[in-house]
N, C-alpha and C positions, 0 to 999 in steps of 0.2 A: 504494500499500500504506500503510495507516494503522499508526501506532505509538503505544503507550501512553505517556502523558506521564511525566515523572520523578516519583517519590514522594519525600517528605521524611521522614527518620528522625532523631530527636534523637540526638546523639552527642557524644562528647568525644575529642579527639585528645590523647593524653598521652604524655609520656616517663616511663619508669620504669627507673631504673638506666641501662644502656647500650642499651636498646631503646626503641622507641616503637610505639604501636598505636592503633587505634580502639575506644573503650570505649562499650558500650551498656548500658542498663538492659534487662533481659529484657522488661519491660512495654512498652517503647517500640518493640520490633520489630514488624513486621507480624504479625498473628495466625498466618498460615501459617508464619512463620519462628520462632515462639516454641518450637516443638518441634524436637528434633534430626532431621536428615534432609536429603535432597538440595535441598529448597527453601531451607532455612537456608544450606547450604553455597553454593548458587548466588548467593544475595543477598550474603553476606559476601565471597565471591570477587570479585564485581562492585564492591563497595565498595573493595576493595584495588586492583583493576585486573588481576586474574588470570583466566585464564591469558594471559600476555603473551609472544608469540613474540619480540618485540623486547627483552625483558628490561629494561624501563625503568619500567614502571608509570606511564606518562604519563597514562593515562585512569583514574586511581584514586588512592586515598590512600596506597598502599604506597610504599616507598622503594627497591624493587628490590634489597633485601639481606634476608638471613634475620633480621636484627635489626629491621627496619622493615616487615615484611610480616605483621602480627599483629592479631588481633582478640580482644576480651574481652567476655564477657557477665556482668553482675553482677545478682544477684537476692537478695531477703531469704532468709536460710538456711532450708533444710529440715531442718537438723541441730540437735539440742539443743545448747545451749551455744555456738552460733556466731552471728555477726551477719549474714554474707552468704555466698552461694555464688559462687564464682569459677570460670568456665569459660573456658579459653584455646584459641584455634585458631591454628596456624601455617599460613599460606597460601603454598604454593609459588608461585614466580614464574611458571613456564611450565607448570604442571599444573593440571588442572581438579578438584581435590579439596582438602579441608582436613584436616590431620593434627590429630586431637584427642587423641593418645596420650600427651602429657606436659604438663608445666607450663613456664611461663616464670618463672624466679626473678627476673629483672630486673623484669618488669612486675608481679610480686607486690608490689613496693614502691608501686605506684600504686593498688592496690586499696583500701587503707584510706583514703587521701585522697579517692578517687572516692566511696567509700561515705559518707563524712562530708558531702562537698559536695553530694551528691544525695539527701539526706534518708533515707538507709538506716540511720542510727544514731540512736537515741533522743536527742533534744536534751538530755534531762536528764543524759546522760552526757558531755556536751561542756562542759568548763569554759571560763570566759572566757579563761583563759591556763593552759597546761600541756600534758599529754599525754593522748591518747585511745588506749586499747588496743582494737584491732579484731581480733576473732577470725574468721578467714577459713576457710571450707571449700573446699579446692582440689578441685573436682568432677571434674577429669580423672583425678586419681590417689588420690582419697579420703583426703586428708591435711589436717592443720590447720596453718595459718600464723598466727602472731600478729604483728601490725604495731603499732608504737608510733609514733603520728603526733603531731607537735607542732601546737598550735593557739594562735593569738593573736587576742584579741578575738572568740572563739567561732568563728573560721574557720581552715581549714587554713593553716598557715605553710609557704609554698612556697620563699620566698627564705631564703638563709642562707650560712654560710661552709664547709659541708661540701663537700670536693673528692673526686671520684671519677674515677680514671684511666679515660679513654675517654669522658668527658663534658667538653665544653669549658668550661662555666661552673659555678661553685659553686651550691649550693642548700641547703635544709633537710635535715638527716639524718632518715632513716626507718629505724628499727632493726627487723630481721626475725628471727623465731625460727621455724625449720622443725621442727615437733614430730614425733618418731618418723618421720623422713623415709625410712627404708629400706622396701623393698617398695612396689609400685605400688598396693597396697590391693585391687585387684580380682583378685589371683592371677595377673596377667599375667606377673610376673617370678618366679613360683614361690614367692613369699612370704619368701625369705631375702635378707639383705643381700648375701650372696655366693651367687648362684644356683647356681653349679657346686659349691659346698661347698669350694672351694679359694681360698686367698689369691692364688696365682699358678698359672695354667694354661699349657699349651702349646697355642697356637692355630695350626693348620695352615691356611694360606691359599694356595691355588693361585696361582702367579705371583708370590707374595711370599716365601713360605717359612714356617718354623715360628718363631713369635714367642712370647716370654713375655708374658702378659697378665694383668692384674688386672681382673676383671669384677665390678663392684659396682653395687648398686641402692640408691642413697641420693640423694634429690633427683630424680634421673633416672638410668636405667641408662647406665653409661659403660664402655667398653672402654679400659683404660689400657695403653699399651705404652711401651717405653723409646725416647726420641728417637734414641739411638745405633744402635738396631737398624734404624732407618729411614734412617740416614745424616745425621741432624740433630744439633744440639747443644742444642736447646731455646730458642735466641734468635731463631728465625725470625719474621719479620713476614709480613703477608698476601701480599705480592708473591712471596715465595720459594715459597709453596705454591700459591696461587690461579692463578698463571700457568704452572704445571707440570701439564699434563694427565695425564701418566703418574703423577705423585704423587697427584693427586686420585683417579684410578682405583684405585690401590693402597689408599689410605686408605678408600675406599668398600668395597673388597673386604674389608678387615679389619673394618669395621663390620658388614657383611652377615653374615660368618661368625661374628662375636661375637654378633650378634642370635640366630642359630640356637643357638649354644652356651648362651646365657642363657635359652633357651626362650621368647623373645619372638615368634619367627616360626617356621613349620614348615620353611621352606626358604630358601635364599639369595634366590631370586626374589621371595619375599614381602617381603623387606626394602625393596625399591624402593618399595613402597606404604606404608611407614612410615619416611619419611625424617627425621622429627623425633627418634625414639629407636630404638636407643640412640645415644649420642654416642660418638665415638672421639677420644681425646686422647693426647698423648705428653708425657712428663715427663723431666726431667733435673736433675742437681745444679746449684746456683747458679753463675752466671757473669755477668760484666759485659756489659751490652749497652745499646743506645740504643733507646728506645721509638719508636713510630710518630710521636709528636709531637716527637721530637728530644730528649726528656728522658733523661738518663743514668740507668740503674739499676745500682746496685753490688751485686755478689755478696754483700757483707757485710750488705745490707739485706733479703735475701730468704732463705727456707728452701729453695726449689726453683723450678724453671722449669716452666711448664705452658702447653701450646697445645691448643686443642680445635676440632674441626670442627663446624660447624652448617649443616645443609641442604646438605652437599656442598662447603662452603667454610671456610677457616680463619676463625674468629671474630676480629673486630677487637679484642676484649678478652677477656672470659670470661663465658659464660652463668652466671646466678645458680644455676641448678640444678646445673651442673657444678662450681660453686664448692663447693656442699654435698658433692658426691661427693669432691672433692679434699680438703676438710677431714676428711671421715669416713675416707677411705682412708689419709690421712697419719697419722691417730691410731692405726691398727691396725698394730702391728709385724709385718713380714713381707710387706706389700704392696710393689708396685713404687713406689708413690707415697711410702710411708714410707721406703723405701731411698733414693730420690732426695733426700729431705729429711734424710738422715743417720742414719736409724734411731732407735731409742729410742721414748719416749712423748711425746706432745705434745697439748695441748688446743687451742692456738691457733697459727697459722702465718701467714706472709706469703709469697705466691707471686708470681712475675713472669709477666705475660702481655704480649701485643704492645703494649698501650697503656700499661703501667706495672705497678702492684703492687696487690694486694688482701689485706686481713687478714680471715681467717675463723677460726671455731672450731667444734669438735664435741665432744660428750660421748658416749664410747663405753665399753662394758663387756662382759664375757663373762658370759653366762647359760648355765649347763649346757654350757659348752664352745663356745657359739655367740656370735659377736660381734653386738651390737646397738648402735644409736645412738639415744639418747634426744632429742637436740636438736642442731641446728646453727644458728649465729648469724652474721649479717653485717649490715653497714649499706649502704644505698643511698640514693638521693634520687629524688624524682619531682616532676613539674611539669605543669600543664595548658598545652598549647600552643595549643589552639583549642577552643572549645565552641560548640554551636549545633545544626547538623543537617547530615547528609550527603544528597546527592541521588543517586538510583539510577534508571535507566530502569525503568519499570514492567513491561516485558516481559522484563527480565533474569532473572526468576526465577518 
């Protein structure tokens, strides 16, 4: 039996925030994979090494975690006033599909640097030394992200002193602005920041009980619940959750029922085919704890504790999109997140996550009695890990 030889596809392996993924220019993909559909999904899944029943991604570029099983496609923007279109795919480890339903806030920090380095930004806009503002159209959720990227001698500055908990080494800071991050843009979330119309709902989850929940659509749809209602105190690290099969099942049930309540899926069964969104997270008031790296985190240094699930597992730090949701919900008096942070009004806060702390901010206001968020801000870093080409068996797609 003959087999097609491997094909070579130009690609860049990048870290962005606490995630990493394989970046492609749309024009570099095989012609059959330049349009959405099963051919593209099969190709990109094979690049990552999914589906992998062994859960290791040994035969691909993935890292066998939700933070490292990602693909990104960048193209010149089709939208006025934007530089590039950014399409993000979350690749399940042991499933044969790609979830295109949301954004990756962490990898958003790598889009600007990639665009500059790959000739997608007019050279006339790139100073010898300074900052380049890259306007990004997030094609999954139809939103604008503005990245401020440092350049030195006309090239992206990747090294620096900016430290990000959850990332081992310091690098150059990339400032991100998520513009009007509420609503998924395609009507998927009902168009409102609070899709149910309530700041706090009662969510009846069979096998779990009735939980108070703040369901918000800002950056990404998130179902927030109180840590105490789950028997937690908010200081949990990955082992406490990810090694507890019963806990994982309960948290997935909460996520699935929240998805229905938010109008994202028609029924609980459909939530399984949409594992990327919504997220489920739990929050608690500040408390001393020790992060996964052994670094002490003092209650006095944070405003609240937050833990979030990603693709069925507790995230090792915090997703960038969930950070937007945390900042936004914390700024709205009456939400569970705001209550965990001590109530009142706030534009900036620091929250504790498994790997340490993160500072985020959001501008919110009421318009005709409805809460809206105009902008959320945070800093991340990004770095090229490898560039060149990936190889994929030609008969894989």
